[in-house]
N, C-alpha and C positions, 0 to 999 in steps of 0.2 A: 364849566359846565354852560352849555348853550342856552339862551333865554329866548324866549319867543312871546311875544307881546299879543295877546288875545284881542286887542281893541283894533288891529291893523284891518284895512280893506273890510269884508264883511263883519267882522267882530263876532264872529258866530261860533256855534258848537263845531262848526266844520273844523276851525282851527284847534280846537282842542283833540277831537277824534284822531285827525290825520298826523297831528304832530306825534301823536302816541305811537301809531302806526309807522311811521317814519323813523322814530327813535329807535323802536324795537328792531327794526331791520337792521339799522346802521350800529346798533349796540350804544347808541349816543344818550348819556344821561341829558336831560332837560329840564329846564324851568319854565313853567307856561304862567304868566301874569295877565291880569285883567281880563281873566276868563269870560267869555260871552259878555262883553262890556258894552254891546250896543243893543242887547236885549232889554225886553221890559223887565225881566226878571234875571237881571245878571246873575253870573256864577254857575256852579254846575248844576244840573237837575239830574235826575234818576238815570236818564238813558245815558248820559255823559258819564257818570260814576260806574255804570256798567260797561262802558267800553274801558274806562281805567282798570277795573277789576278783571276784565278779559285780557287785556294787554300783560297783567300781572301774571294771570295763571297760565298763558301760551309762554311766556319768557321766562316765568319763574323770578318776576323781577319785583320790585316794590314800589310803593307811591307813597309820598309824605305830602299831608295837608288836602288829600282829596276827601269831600265830603260834600252832600248837598248843600249848595250856598256859597262854597268856597271859591274864591277869585282867584288864587294862585296856587300852585302844586310844583311838585317836582317828580321826575319819573325816572327810576334807574332800573333800565331793563337789564333781564339777565343775559348770559353768554350765548343762549342759543334758542330757538324756537322749536316747541314741542309739538309733535302730532299728539292724537287721540281722540276721546271721546269727551267732549265738553256739553255742560248745560249752564246758559247765562239766564238769569231772570231779570227784568227791568223793574218790574213790581208797579208799573203804571202803564198808560197808555203810549209811552214813547216809543219811538221808531225802532223796531226791530231790524228794518231793512238798512237805516243807517248805521246800525251796530254791524250789521253783516258786511256791508261795504267797506267801513274801516279794518276788518278782522280778514278779509279776504287776501290781501297783500302779505300779511303775516302766513297765513297758511300756505300759500304757494312755496313759501321758503321755510317750511318746518321740516322737522327730521323725519317726518312720516305722515300719512293720511291724517285728515282734520274731519272730524262729524262733529258739527255745533247746534245745538238746539235752542234757539232764541224765543224767548217768551215776552209779550209786551203788545204793543201797538203794531198793526199791520199796514191798514189803510188809514192814511190821514193826509191832510196838507201839508207841504214843505218837506216831503220826503218822497222818494221813488216806490212805486209800488212793486211787489214781487213779481207783477207782470212784466214790468219794464226791465228788471233784472234778468229775468229768465230767458225774454225774447230778444233784448237788445243787447245789453251790456255783456252778458255771457258769451254769446256767440262771436262778439267781436275780440273778446280775450282769447277764446278758441283759437282763432287765428293768429294770435300772438305766440300761443303755445301753452296756454293753460286749461287746465281740466276741472270744472268744477259744476256743481248742480245745486239748485236752489228749489226746495220743495215747500209749497204751502201747506201746511198741516192742518191749522184751522185759522178762518179768518178772527182779526181783532180790531177792535175799532175806537174812537174816542168816546166817551171818558173812560171805558171800565177794561179795554185793553184785552189781556188774557187771550192774545192770538198766539200762534207757534209757526215760525218758519225753521227749516233745517237746511243747512249749508254744509256741503260735503266736498272737500276739496283734495285733489292729487297733489303734491309736492312737485315742483319742477324739476326736471332732471337737467335743463339748460337754460340760459337765460333768455327771459322773454324777446321777443323778435318786434321790431317795430311795426308801426301799423300805419298806412298810408292810403286815404280815402280822398283821392284827387278829382273825381267828377262824380256828381249825383246820379246821373243817368237814367235811363228810360225807368217808370215805375212798373214793377212786375206785378206785385199784389198787395192788397191789403188786409189786414185781419185784425181781430179784435176778440174782446171777452166782457161781457156783462154780467156783473156778479152781485146777487143781493142776498142778504139774511135774516131770516124772518120777515121778508116783505112780500111774499107770495100773493097774499089777497089783494095788495095794492099795484101788483104788475110792475114793479120797479125795473127789474133786469129788462124787461120787454121794451120797457118805454125808453129806457137809456138807449137800448140798441138800435130800436125805430129812430130817435131822433138823430143818433149818429149817422145811420145809414142814410137818411134824408139829407143830411147836411154835405155828405159826401157826394152824394147824387147831385144836388143842387150844384155842385161844383165842377160837374161834368167829368166825374171820374168814370172812366168804363171799365175799369178792373172790378172782380167781384169780390164783394166784402163779406166774408163769411165770420159772423159773430155767434160765438159760442154762450148761449146763455145759460148760467148756472144759478141754481137756487141752492145755497147752502145753509142747512140748519144747525151747524154745530157751534157757532159763535156764541158769546155770553149775551149778546144784543143786538137787535137790529142794526143794520148798517148796509152799504152799497160801496160798489166801485167798478169803473169803466177805464178800460184801455183799449188803444188802438196803436198798431203799429204798421209801417211799409216797409217794403223790400225793393230794392231797385236791382237791374241787371247789373250794375258794377258792386253788389254786395253791401251796398250801403244800408243801414237800417235806422228809420226815424220813428218816432214813437212818440206818444202823449197819453196821459192820463190822468184822472180825476177821482179824489174819493165822495162819497155821499156825506151830507151833513145834515143837521136839523132845519129845514125851512129851505134847503136847496132842491128844488124839484129834478125829478129824474130828466125830464126834457132839457133843463139847462146843462146837466151833466153830458149828456150826450151830445149837444149842440156845441160846448166849449171844447170839449176833447177834440171833437173833428176840426173846430176850428184852429185849434194850437196845432194840430197835425198838419193842416194846410198851410198853416202860415209858414212852419218851417221847411215843408216842401217848396213852397213858392220862393223862400230866400236863396234856392241853390245852395244851400248848405249840405255837408256830406255827412253830418250826425245831427241829432236833435239839440235843444238849448240844455237839456242835463247830460246826454253824453259828452257833450262838449267839456264839463267840467269833471266827469267821472273818470273820463280816459285820462287826466293829466298824470295823475300817480301812476298808474300803468306804463305809459310811455317814457315818464322818468326812470323807471327801474328798466326798461328795455336797452337792449343792445344796438344803438343805430339812431336815425331821426326819424319821428312820425310827424306826418302831417296831415291835417284835417280842416275842414271850414265850418267855421259856426254860423247858427242864424243871425246871432249878435254877440257881441261881448257881454260877459256878467259879472258881477263881483266876485261870483264864486270861481269863476276861471282864473280870475286875476289873484285871487287868496290862493289858489292852489300851485299857480305857478311861483308867487312866491314862496310857498313852503318847499316846494322842491329845490328851488334855490338854495335856501337857507339850511335845510336839513340833508339834501342828497348832493348838492352842487351840480344838479342838473341845469341845463339852460333852456330858456323859451324864447320864443319871437313871435309877437301878433303883428300881422299886417292885413289890413282890410278884410278882416274876419277870417282870416286864414291863422292859425297857429301851427306853429313848429316847434318841437320838442326835441331836443338831445339827451337821449338817456346815458345812464352809467354803468348799463350793462352787469347789473350787481348778477354774481354768480349764487346758484344754490349751494348750501353747504360752506359756506364762506365761515 
């Protein structure tokens, strides 16, 4: 049984989620120790336990030692990945988007279409927003041959959660193609969305959008910024989120987003999001700081060598490169912010 040390590199829940996904894809039983060792509250949290339960359900496998607070567990994936309709509830404001990201590779290699309804937190710090997945990750995966749609059903914020997203995935018919993003290219357009829930009297969506527009204008961007301001009333509590994404003539996509929080002014959210976008664009990177680590797993599964440039190396990139080496045998090389990954060409239906 392969053992994964959860205290390595980032020491975060990323190691737990992605180890489970890669073990399911390779049918490799694994033992994970020291789970989330570098976090303030080590061990599994409800959102990580939801990933364990979801991997069990999709593969008809079983886990041992998985409970909230546990620091070691084993996972025995089943012999195949099953399509179908699934509902997974985190039970807290834990991230549904992180859960969706870890299940997406499994669904691509399932024996039929997967429709998964995920309930929990939707907008929070330290997790991608659904807008980032919709507008940046999924279009790039489509270029690699994947067909997947993520739908925001209901916003959910910290601390109450109760948000919903739906992930619908068609299984692959051939291995993923590698992705090569070699030049950032000229900026074609910038778009965005300002979302506020139960905050209309305070004009939070408008204020985030105005601050984001002004920051981009001050930087001399001449492209039109079309920001869709939405007021959503279905959430369980007040909350807000802001996202921006840029598209270039070479089909690179670079984005940034930020969730609202108590004591975090709308103007700060708009300015900070715009500045993060500008920072990544000015670095000459061909992906943003989050896509840099999100693409690693899919490039490792692809048939061929992927290459792209990061804004800067991150611990999450190094963590994911370590995991694809340990669990897949894929190779990666990092040089002057360039990352090159030679995938294993995993075939559907194996």
